[in-house]
Structures are given as structure tokens and as C-alpha cells.
C-alpha positions as CSV (number, residue, x, y, z in Angstrom):
1,A,0.0,0.0,-0.1
2,A,1.2,3.6,-0.8
3,L,1.8,6.0,1.9
4,P,3.1,9.6,2.0
5,K,6.4,10.3,3.7
6,D,6.1,10.4,7.6
7,A,2.5,8.9,7.7
8,I,0.5,7.9,10.7
9,I,-2.2,5.4,10.0
10,V,-5.6,6.0,11.8
11,A,-7.9,3.1,11.6
12,R,-10.6,1.1,13.5
13,S,-8.6,-2.0,13.3
14,M,-5.8,-3.7,11.5
15,G,-4.5,-7.2,11.1
16,A,-0.8,-7.9,11.6
17,A,-0.3,-9.2,8.1
18,E,-1.9,-5.9,6.8
19,L,0.6,-3.8,8.7
20,L,3.4,-5.5,6.8
21,D,1.9,-4.3,3.5
22,Y,2.8,-0.6,4.3
23,P,6.3,0.6,3.6
24,R,8.3,0.8,6.8
25,D,10.5,3.7,5.7
26,K,7.4,6.0,5.4
27,L,5.2,4.7,8.3
28,R,5.8,6.8,11.5
29,G,2.9,5.7,13.8
30,L,-0.3,3.6,14.0
31,V,-3.4,4.7,15.9
32,L,-6.2,2.2,16.4
33,E,-9.7,2.3,17.7
34,D,-9.4,-1.3,18.6
35,G,-6.1,-3.0,19.3
36,A,-5.2,-3.9,23.1
37,A,-1.6,-3.8,24.2
38,T,-1.7,-7.6,23.7
39,S,-3.2,-7.7,20.2
40,H,-1.2,-9.1,17.3
41,V,-0.8,-6.1,15.3
42,V,0.3,-4.1,18.3
43,I,3.0,-6.8,19.0
44,V,4.0,-6.7,15.4
45,A,4.2,-2.9,15.3
46,R,6.2,-2.6,18.4
47,A,8.6,-5.4,17.1
48,M,9.1,-3.2,14.0
49,G,9.8,-0.1,16.1
50,I,6.6,1.6,15.1
51,P,5.0,3.7,17.8
52,V,1.4,2.5,18.3
53,A,-1.5,3.7,20.4
54,G,-4.6,1.3,20.7
55,Q,-8.1,1.5,22.0
56,M,-8.3,5.2,20.8
57,K,-12.0,5.3,20.7
58,G,-13.4,7.8,18.2
59,A,-9.9,8.6,16.6
60,V,-11.0,7.8,13.2
61,S,-13.9,10.4,13.3
62,M,-11.8,13.0,15.2
63,A,-8.7,12.8,13.0
64,E,-8.6,14.3,9.3
65,N,-6.4,13.5,6.6
66,G,-3.2,15.6,6.9
67,D,-3.8,16.5,10.7
68,A,-0.6,16.7,12.8
69,I,-0.6,13.7,15.2
70,I,2.0,12.8,18.0
71,V,1.8,9.1,18.9
72,D,3.5,8.3,22.2
73,G,4.2,4.7,21.8
74,E,5.8,4.5,25.4
75,E,2.5,5.8,27.0
76,G,0.0,4.6,24.4
77,T,-1.5,7.9,23.8
78,I,-2.0,10.4,21.0
79,H,-2.0,14.2,20.7
80,L,-4.2,15.3,17.9
81,R,-3.3,18.8,16.4
82,P,-0.7,19.4,19.2
83,Q,0.3,23.0,20.2
84,S,3.6,24.1,19.3
85,D,5.1,23.8,22.9
86,L,4.0,20.1,23.0
87,E,5.6,19.5,19.6
88,A,8.8,21.0,20.8
89,A,8.7,18.7,23.8
90,Y,8.3,15.6,21.9
91,A,10.9,16.8,19.4
92,E,13.4,17.0,22.3
93,K,12.4,13.5,23.3
94,V,13.2,12.2,19.9
95,R,16.5,14.0,20.0
96,F,17.4,12.5,23.4
97,R,16.6,9.0,21.8
98,A,18.7,9.7,19.0
99,R,21.7,10.7,21.2
100,R,21.1,7.5,23.3
101,Q,21.2,5.4,20.1
102,E,24.4,7.0,19.2
103,V,25.9,5.8,22.6
104,Y,24.6,2.3,21.8
105,R,26.2,2.5,18.4
106,E,29.6,3.3,20.1
107,L,29.1,0.4,22.5
108,R,28.8,-2.0,19.6
109,K,32.4,-1.4,18.6
110,K,33.7,-2.7,22.0
111,P,34.4,-6.3,22.5
112,S,31.9,-8.5,24.3
113,L,34.0,-9.7,27.3
114,T,33.2,-10.5,31.0
115,K,34.9,-8.5,33.7
116,D,37.6,-11.3,33.8
117,G,38.1,-11.3,30.0
118,V,36.1,-14.2,28.8
119,P,34.6,-13.6,25.4
120,V,30.9,-13.9,25.2
121,D,28.4,-13.6,22.1
122,L,25.7,-11.1,22.2
123,L,22.7,-12.2,20.3
124,M,19.5,-10.4,19.3
125,N,15.8,-11.3,19.4
126,A,14.1,-11.4,16.1
127,G,10.6,-12.5,14.9
128,L,10.1,-11.1,11.5
129,A,12.2,-11.0,8.2
130,V,12.2,-7.2,8.7
131,D,14.3,-7.8,11.8
132,L,17.1,-9.1,9.8
133,P,18.8,-6.0,8.7
134,Q,19.1,-4.9,12.3
135,L,21.4,-8.0,12.9
136,T,24.1,-6.2,11.1
137,E,23.4,-2.8,12.6
138,S,23.3,-4.1,16.2
139,G,26.5,-5.9,15.9
140,A,25.1,-9.0,17.4
141,A,26.8,-12.3,16.8
142,G,23.4,-13.9,15.7
143,I,20.0,-14.5,16.7
144,G,19.4,-15.9,20.2
145,L,15.6,-16.0,20.1
146,F,13.5,-16.1,17.1
147,R,10.0,-15.5,18.0
148,T,8.0,-18.1,15.7
149,E,4.7,-17.0,16.9
150,L,5.0,-13.7,15.0
151,Q,5.1,-15.9,11.8
152,F,1.7,-17.3,12.6
153,M,0.3,-13.9,13.4
154,V,1.1,-12.2,10.2
155,A,0.4,-15.4,8.0
156,S,-2.8,-15.3,5.8
157,T,-5.5,-17.1,7.2
């Protein structure tokens, strides 16, 4: 499915497989009227790093195409047509996360050793094919846990 750049999808509901039809590089958030924290689509969205807010009753009727929306995936809330001070606060939060990610990138270059010098392999969790590019980016030595249930969640029924 085609999306404009920096899109936030607002929908009544969505299946996990349907979410995978959207280009990840353009999708910035997901707002669902249904979708509990443990629903399949919410689990898949979080695994893909997409901020999601579920159980936002009335969101489809309140939001209009092109509206500014902030999706706080940590709190599971949204801000529809936010004021500039709130936008600035969230922009700072995004910058803070970017700085934190840079620190993590620097740590990736260090050897994985215990305090007494024993090498250990650091492995990542995965559950979808979209996780595989992160294997190289993370510096992990491999996949330690592959969540097979996600394959069933996104499979066509």
C-alpha cells in the first residue's frame, strides 16, 4: 500500500499481516480504535519499532487527513493537532533518543567480554524478516531467540 512520507495510519482495526503491506520507511505511527496492548498487530508494530496507540475510541472520526498527530508509543497515547510547545517537547524527546542510540552504536564497537576477559556472544531477538537488517546494525553475533509466533500472527488465514 502506498503512503506519503512520515505517515501515521489511523484506523478502526488492522491485522498484523496488513501492517506488513505498508512501507516501513514511510510509516511513523499507528493509531487504532481497537487494538489492545496484547493484540497481534500491536505486538508486530512494536517489534518493527513503530509507535502505536490502541483503544483510541473515536480517533477515526476525530482525525482528518493531513492532521498533525503525535503518537506516544511508550504511554500508548496520542496528541491530535498538538500545540507548538507540545511538539517541541516531543521533538526534544526524539533528539534524546537519537543521542542515546548513538551511545549504543559506540558500545557496539567494543568487544563483548566479561570482567575477567572471557568472550561472550551477544545475540538479538527476532521474529520477522524485517528484523534481519538490524542484525548487522546491532553488531550481534547472531539470533538468540526467534519468536516463531509472529510468523503465525502475520500469516494469511
